[in-house]
C-alpha positions as CSV (number, residue, x, y, z in Angstrom):
1,M,0.0,0.0,0.0
2,K,1.3,3.4,-0.9
3,K,1.9,5.7,2.0
4,L,2.4,9.5,1.9
5,L,5.8,10.6,3.1
6,I,6.4,14.3,3.9
7,A,10.0,15.1,4.2
8,L,10.8,17.9,6.6
9,S,13.4,20.6,6.3
10,I,15.2,22.5,9.0
11,V,14.9,26.2,8.2
12,M,15.8,29.0,10.6
13,G,15.7,26.5,13.4
14,S,12.1,25.3,12.7
15,L,10.6,22.3,11.0
16,I,8.5,22.9,7.8
17,P,6.9,20.4,5.5
18,A,8.8,19.8,2.2
19,T,7.9,17.9,-1.0
20,P,5.5,15.0,-0.5
21,L,6.9,11.6,-1.5
22,L,5.5,8.1,-2.0
23,A,7.0,4.8,-0.8
24,D,6.0,1.2,-0.2
25,G,6.4,-0.6,3.0
26,P,6.5,0.7,6.6
27,L,6.6,4.5,6.9
28,G,10.1,5.7,7.5
29,L,12.0,2.8,5.9
30,P,13.4,2.2,2.5
31,D,12.8,-1.0,0.5
32,V,14.4,-4.1,2.1
33,P,17.6,-5.0,0.2
34,V,17.4,-8.7,-0.9
35,P,20.5,-10.4,-2.5
36,A,20.0,-11.5,-6.1
37,D,21.1,-15.0,-5.2
38,N,18.7,-15.4,-2.3
39,P,15.3,-14.1,-3.4
40,Q,12.4,-14.2,-0.9
41,T,9.7,-16.8,-1.2
42,P,7.0,-17.7,1.3
43,E,8.2,-21.3,1.4
44,K,11.8,-20.3,2.1
45,I,10.7,-17.9,4.8
46,A,8.7,-20.6,6.5
47,L,11.7,-23.0,6.4
48,G,13.9,-20.3,7.8
49,S,11.5,-19.7,10.7
50,R,11.6,-23.4,11.6
51,L,15.4,-23.4,11.5
52,F,15.6,-20.3,13.5
53,N,13.5,-21.9,16.3
54,D,15.0,-25.4,16.3
55,V,16.7,-26.2,19.6
56,R,18.2,-29.4,18.3
57,F,20.9,-27.3,16.7
58,S,22.7,-26.9,20.1
59,A,24.9,-29.2,22.0
60,T,22.4,-29.5,24.9
61,G,19.3,-29.5,22.7
62,D,17.7,-26.5,24.4
63,V,19.1,-23.4,22.7
64,S,18.1,-22.0,19.3
65,C,18.6,-18.7,17.5
66,A,15.3,-17.6,19.1
67,T,16.8,-18.1,22.6
68,C,18.8,-14.9,22.3
69,H,16.5,-13.2,19.7
70,V,13.1,-13.5,21.3
71,A,10.2,-12.4,19.1
72,E,8.3,-11.0,22.1
73,K,11.3,-8.9,23.1
74,V,11.9,-7.3,19.7
75,F,14.1,-10.2,18.8
76,T,16.6,-9.5,21.7
77,D,17.1,-11.2,25.0
78,S,16.4,-8.0,27.0
79,P,16.9,-7.4,29.9
80,L,20.1,-9.5,29.9
81,S,23.3,-7.4,29.5
82,V,25.0,-10.2,27.6
83,S,23.5,-13.3,26.0
84,E,23.3,-16.7,27.6
85,G,24.0,-19.9,25.6
86,I,24.1,-23.5,26.5
87,R,24.2,-24.3,30.2
88,K,23.6,-20.6,30.9
89,L,27.2,-19.8,29.7
90,T,27.5,-16.1,29.1
91,G,29.3,-14.3,26.3
92,T,30.6,-10.8,26.2
93,R,28.1,-9.1,23.9
94,N,24.6,-7.8,24.1
95,A,22.2,-9.4,21.6
96,P,21.4,-6.9,18.9
97,T,17.9,-7.0,17.6
98,V,17.0,-8.9,14.4
99,V,14.4,-6.3,13.6
100,N,15.6,-4.2,10.7
101,A,18.9,-6.1,10.6
102,A,18.1,-6.6,6.9
103,F,19.3,-3.0,6.4
104,N,22.7,-3.4,8.1
105,K,25.7,-3.2,5.9
106,T,27.6,-5.6,8.2
107,Q,26.4,-7.9,11.1
108,F,27.6,-8.3,14.7
109,W,28.7,-5.4,16.8
110,D,32.2,-5.4,15.2
111,G,30.9,-6.1,11.7
112,R,32.8,-9.3,11.3
113,S,30.1,-10.8,9.0
114,P,29.2,-9.0,5.8
115,D,25.6,-10.2,5.6
116,L,22.8,-12.2,7.3
117,E,23.7,-15.3,5.5
118,D,27.3,-15.3,6.8
119,Q,26.2,-14.2,10.3
120,A,23.9,-17.3,10.6
121,L,26.9,-19.6,10.3
122,H,28.7,-18.7,13.6
123,P,26.4,-19.1,16.6
124,F,25.9,-22.8,16.0
125,L,29.6,-23.5,16.6
126,N,30.5,-20.9,19.2
127,P,31.2,-22.6,22.5
128,V,29.3,-20.1,24.6
129,E,26.3,-20.0,22.3
130,M,25.1,-23.3,20.7
131,A,28.4,-25.2,20.8
132,L,28.0,-27.8,18.1
133,P,31.3,-29.5,17.3
134,N,30.9,-28.6,13.6
135,H,28.2,-27.9,11.0
136,D,28.0,-31.5,10.0
137,A,26.1,-32.1,13.3
138,L,23.4,-29.7,12.2
139,L,23.3,-31.1,8.7
140,A,22.8,-34.6,10.0
141,I,19.7,-33.5,11.9
142,V,18.3,-31.7,8.8
143,R,19.0,-34.5,6.5
144,G,17.4,-37.0,8.8
145,D,14.2,-35.0,9.3
146,S,11.7,-35.9,6.6
147,A,9.8,-32.6,6.9
148,Y,13.1,-30.7,6.5
149,V,14.1,-32.8,3.5
150,K,10.8,-32.1,1.8
151,S,11.1,-28.3,2.5
152,F,14.7,-28.1,1.2
153,S,13.7,-30.0,-1.9
154,D,10.7,-27.7,-2.5
155,V,12.6,-24.5,-1.8
156,F,16.1,-25.2,-3.2
157,G,15.6,-28.3,-5.4
158,V,18.2,-30.3,-3.5
159,T,18.1,-33.9,-2.2
160,A,18.8,-34.7,1.5
161,A,22.4,-35.6,0.8
162,A,22.9,-32.3,-1.1
163,I,21.7,-30.0,1.7
164,T,24.6,-27.7,2.8
165,M,25.0,-24.8,5.1
166,K,24.5,-22.5,2.2
167,E,20.9,-23.5,1.9
168,V,20.4,-23.5,5.7
169,T,21.8,-19.9,6.1
170,R,19.9,-18.6,3.1
171,A,16.7,-19.8,4.6
172,I,17.4,-18.3,8.0
173,A,18.4,-15.0,6.4
174,A,15.2,-14.9,4.3
175,F,13.2,-15.3,7.5
176,E,15.2,-12.6,9.3
177,R,14.5,-10.2,6.4
178,T,10.8,-10.3,7.1
179,H,11.3,-8.6,10.4
180,I,11.2,-4.9,9.7
181,S,9.4,-2.2,11.6
182,G,8.7,1.5,11.0
183,D,5.4,3.4,11.4
184,S,6.6,4.8,14.8
185,P,5.1,8.0,16.2
186,F,8.2,9.8,14.9
187,D,7.6,8.4,11.4
188,R,4.0,9.5,11.5
189,W,5.1,13.0,12.5
190,Y,8.2,13.5,10.5
191,F,7.4,11.6,7.3
192,G,3.6,11.4,7.6
193,G,2.8,14.9,8.6
194,E,0.7,14.0,11.7
195,Q,1.4,17.0,13.9
196,D,0.0,15.5,17.0
197,A,1.8,12.2,16.7
198,I,4.5,13.2,19.2
199,S,4.6,15.5,22.2
200,E,6.0,19.0,22.4
201,Q,8.8,17.6,24.6
202,A,9.7,15.0,22.0
203,R,9.9,17.7,19.4
204,R,12.3,19.7,21.5
205,G,14.3,16.5,21.9
206,F,14.4,16.1,18.2
207,A,15.8,19.6,17.9
208,T,18.5,18.6,20.4
209,F,19.1,15.4,18.4
210,L,19.9,17.5,15.4
211,G,21.6,20.4,17.2
212,N,23.4,20.5,20.5
213,G,23.3,16.7,20.9
214,R,24.9,16.1,17.5
215,C,23.3,12.6,17.5
216,V,22.3,12.8,13.9
217,S,26.0,12.8,12.9
218,C,26.0,9.0,13.4
219,H,22.3,8.2,13.8
220,V,21.5,9.4,10.3
221,I,18.2,10.5,8.9
222,E,17.7,10.6,5.2
223,Q,15.2,12.7,3.2
224,D,12.6,10.0,2.9
225,F,13.6,7.3,5.4
226,A,15.6,6.9,8.6
227,L,17.7,3.9,9.6
228,F,19.3,6.0,12.4
229,T,22.8,4.6,11.7
230,D,25.8,5.6,9.5
231,H,26.8,1.9,9.4
232,L,30.3,2.9,10.6
233,F,32.3,2.0,13.7
234,H,33.2,4.5,16.5
235,N,35.0,4.4,19.8
236,I,32.7,6.1,22.2
237,G,34.5,5.0,25.4
238,I,32.5,1.9,26.3
239,G,34.5,-1.1,27.5
240,I,37.8,0.1,26.2
241,N,37.9,2.7,29.0
242,D,38.1,-0.2,31.5
243,I,41.2,-1.8,29.9
244,Q,43.2,1.3,28.9
245,S,46.4,0.2,30.6
246,K,46.2,-3.2,28.9
247,V,45.3,-2.2,25.4
248,P,48.9,-2.3,23.8
249,E,49.6,-5.7,25.3
250,L,46.1,-7.1,24.4
251,A,46.3,-5.8,20.9
252,R,49.7,-7.3,20.2
253,A,48.7,-10.7,21.7
254,F,45.5,-10.7,19.7
255,Q,47.3,-10.0,16.4
256,V,49.8,-12.8,17.1
257,A,47.1,-15.3,17.9
258,K,44.9,-14.2,15.0
259,N,47.9,-14.7,12.6
260,A,48.3,-18.1,14.0
261,G,44.8,-19.1,13.1
262,M,42.8,-18.2,16.2
263,D,39.0,-18.2,15.7
264,V,38.0,-14.5,16.1
265,D,34.3,-15.3,16.6
266,V,35.1,-17.6,19.5
267,V,37.6,-15.3,21.3
268,V,35.6,-12.1,21.1
269,L,32.6,-13.8,22.7
270,S,34.7,-15.6,25.3
271,D,37.0,-13.0,26.7
272,A,35.6,-9.6,27.9
273,D,38.9,-7.7,27.5
274,T,39.4,-9.0,24.0
275,S,35.8,-8.1,23.2
276,H,36.4,-4.5,24.1
277,L,39.0,-4.3,21.2
278,G,36.0,-3.9,18.9
279,R,36.4,-3.5,15.2
280,F,40.2,-3.9,15.6
281,A,39.6,-7.6,15.9
282,V,38.3,-7.6,12.4
283,D,40.3,-5.1,10.4
284,D,43.6,-5.0,12.4
285,Q,43.6,-1.2,12.3
286,F,44.8,0.5,15.4
287,S,42.5,3.4,14.6
288,S,39.6,0.9,15.1
289,L,40.5,0.0,18.7
290,G,37.5,0.1,20.9
291,S,35.2,0.9,18.0
292,F,31.7,-0.6,17.5
293,K,29.0,-0.3,15.0
294,T,26.5,2.5,15.3
295,S,23.3,0.7,16.2
296,T,19.9,1.8,15.0
297,L,17.7,3.8,17.4
298,R,14.5,2.2,16.2
299,N,12.7,0.5,19.1
300,I,15.5,1.6,21.4
301,D,13.2,2.3,24.3
302,V,12.1,-1.3,24.5
303,T,15.5,-3.0,23.9
304,A,17.5,-2.1,27.0
305,P,20.2,-2.5,28.1
306,Y,22.5,-0.7,25.7
307,M,26.0,-0.7,24.1
308,H,28.0,-3.8,23.0
309,N,28.3,-5.1,26.6
310,G,24.9,-4.0,27.9
311,S,26.6,-1.8,30.5
312,L,24.2,1.1,30.3
313,K,20.8,0.2,31.6
314,T,18.7,3.3,30.6
315,L,18.4,5.8,27.8
316,R,19.2,8.5,30.2
317,E,22.5,6.8,31.2
318,V,23.3,6.6,27.5
319,V,22.7,10.3,27.0
320,E,24.7,11.2,30.1
321,H,27.7,9.1,28.8
322,Y,27.7,11.1,25.6
323,N,27.1,14.3,27.5
324,N,30.2,13.6,29.6
325,G,32.3,13.3,26.4
326,G,32.7,9.5,26.2
327,V,33.0,8.6,29.9
328,T,30.3,7.3,32.2
329,K,31.5,9.4,35.1
330,P,32.7,12.9,34.4
331,E,35.9,12.4,36.4
332,D,36.9,9.2,34.5
333,P,39.9,9.5,32.1
334,V,39.2,9.6,28.3
335,N,40.7,6.7,26.4
336,A,43.4,7.6,23.8
337,F,41.5,6.0,20.9
338,L,38.3,7.9,21.4
339,S,36.6,8.9,18.1
340,G,37.3,12.5,17.3
341,G,33.7,13.6,17.3
342,I,33.1,12.5,20.9
343,R,33.4,15.5,23.3
344,P,31.4,16.9,26.1
345,L,28.0,18.2,24.9
346,N,27.1,20.4,27.9
347,L,23.4,19.5,27.6
348,T,21.1,20.8,30.3
349,E,19.0,18.4,32.4
350,Q,16.0,19.6,30.4
351,E,17.7,18.8,27.1
352,I,18.6,15.3,28.3
353,D,15.0,14.7,29.4
354,D,13.8,16.0,26.0
355,L,16.2,13.8,24.1
356,V,15.1,10.7,25.9
357,A,11.5,11.6,25.2
358,F,12.3,11.9,21.5
359,M,13.9,8.4,21.4
360,E,10.8,7.0,23.1
361,T,8.9,8.0,19.9
362,L,10.9,5.6,17.8
363,T,9.0,2.5,18.9
364,S,6.9,0.8,16.2
365,P,3.2,0.1,17.0
366,Q,3.7,-3.7,17.3
367,F,6.2,-3.2,20.1
368,Q,4.4,-0.4,22.0
369,S,2.8,-2.9,24.4
370,L,6.3,-3.9,25.7
371,K,6.7,-0.4,27.2
372,S,3.3,-0.6,28.8
373,Q,4.1,-4.0,30.3
374,A,7.5,-2.7,31.6
375,V,5.9,0.3,33.2
376,A,3.2,-1.9,34.8
377,A,5.8,-4.4,36.1
378,A,7.8,-1.6,37.6
379,G,4.7,-0.3,39.3
380,V,3.9,-3.8,40.8
381,S,7.5,-4.1,41.9
382,G,7.4,-0.7,43.6
383,D,4.2,-1.5,45.4
384,A,5.7,-4.7,46.8
385,Q,8.7,-2.9,48.3
């Protein structure tokens, strides 16, 4: 269905409607990019859904992709700071949402996978996630399941013996590409022209987002859609601040081990200090030390906690971290590899409150109930104390 988009311009500090545009899909999003070699079909998506939810693909038979990416939690495992795999083993990274991951130019916090198909390969083997000894263990289950055999034959035209991880990951990726969400109150206001879709406080917060907060520098808004990411990697002082004295030693040791054949996927999820090296673990560039991908802000209010290690529990804590110039406490030392654009913002308490109110408008309608449930739960907890 066609939906009217109204781009807005910033003129003399005020928002005015610009040229109306038309687009398909959820308001505020571009068309979903689909690889030419992995077209979407209903049958492939259904197969991917079953694979995504199959706990047999773990060493203990009780963990699936859906364990860390729970549909009812916007495909995260909120409120966990870091994900839990088999036997409740914990990794080092907060589970990013699958919702709108189809738009990512790289996957994982450090971008070590180029697409959803490649990303789907790794959790099955990681010892703190699903811990299979190899992909053959998964393929044996699939090839021995008559329903799977029929589905793979129907979707990919392969026999049981010919099923490979290429078909498995393509099906999972196809399923993941169906999980997109726009139509937030912000979208209805900014792109749809509904003037009463967000509050006056949220509008002030948006002005701060564009102005004194400088959030839009990385959480980008285009003329006719908003993914709220630049798809780049930045050191904002999370994690790496805690290991500053050890960075040279850790970086050297990591490079030696990587050159000797170490599995990067395993190490960054098993050792917290190594995890904080960020994008450096992928591209070996010292300028990437402590850098992580700019995450989307869509549905951010219902996917706490935040940052690659889940160390910030509320949106206000996030804003305060940026307001302090890349440190959680104003008196903390700034790390030597901090991205150049990170500096104290000097926002007022009112501006911080307004900015949080703006981010709360980025929740899509299908997830609005999660906020209501959280508020209700907090009320019950407070009453019990």
